[in-house]
N, C-alpha and C positions, 0 to 999 in steps of 0.2 A: 532556468528553463522549466517549462511546464509541459508535462506529458501525461497522456491518459492511457490506462491499461485496462484490459478486460480481466475480470475476476471470474474464475471458474469454481463453482461450488461454495459460495458464501451462503450459509444456511438461513440466517435470520438477521433482522435489523439490529438486534442486540449484539450479535457477533460482529457485524459491520462497524458498529460504534466502538466496540472494544478494540478492534483492529485499527481503526482510525486514530483513536487516542494513543495507542502504542506507537504507531508510525510517526506521529507528530513529535514524539520524544527522541527519535533516532537522530544522532548527530549528523548535521548537514541538511536535514529536511527543513525547508522554509515553511511549507504548508502541505497538508494532505487532506483529501476528502475521499471517503469511501461511500458510494451510493449503492445501497442494497437493491433498490428497485431496478436500476440499470445495470447492476453488477459491474461497476467501474471504479477504478482507483485513479484519482488525479493527484499527481505528485509534483511538487515544486521544490527544486534544489538548484544549487549553483551549477552552471554549465560545466565548469572544469572538473567537478567532482561527481557529476550526475551518475555515471556508471557505477562508481564505488558506493554511492548512497543507495542506488537501486539494489545492489547486491545485498546490502545490510537489510533493506526492507523485505526482500525476498526471503532471506533466512529467518527474519522475525515472523513473517507471515506463516512460514512452515511450522514454526514453533508454537504460535498462538492458535492457528487454525490449520491443522495438518491436512485437511481435505481440500483447502482452498489453494488455488494456483493462480499466480499472476502470469497472464499470457502476454509475452513480449513480441 
């Protein structure tokens, strides 16, 4: 399943790249793209585990970029 989410308060392109690299390492994530210009996250994960994977991604985002929020 591929879903797109709005990111609130991603501050720079470097931060976006750091976040994307970390999200790609999360168990269950098939692919991820963080676009700084559009402030969007595209997340690809298995349909059956998507909600669980998304929760891991949200927690990781809060840890790496405390000011950034994934708007669901």
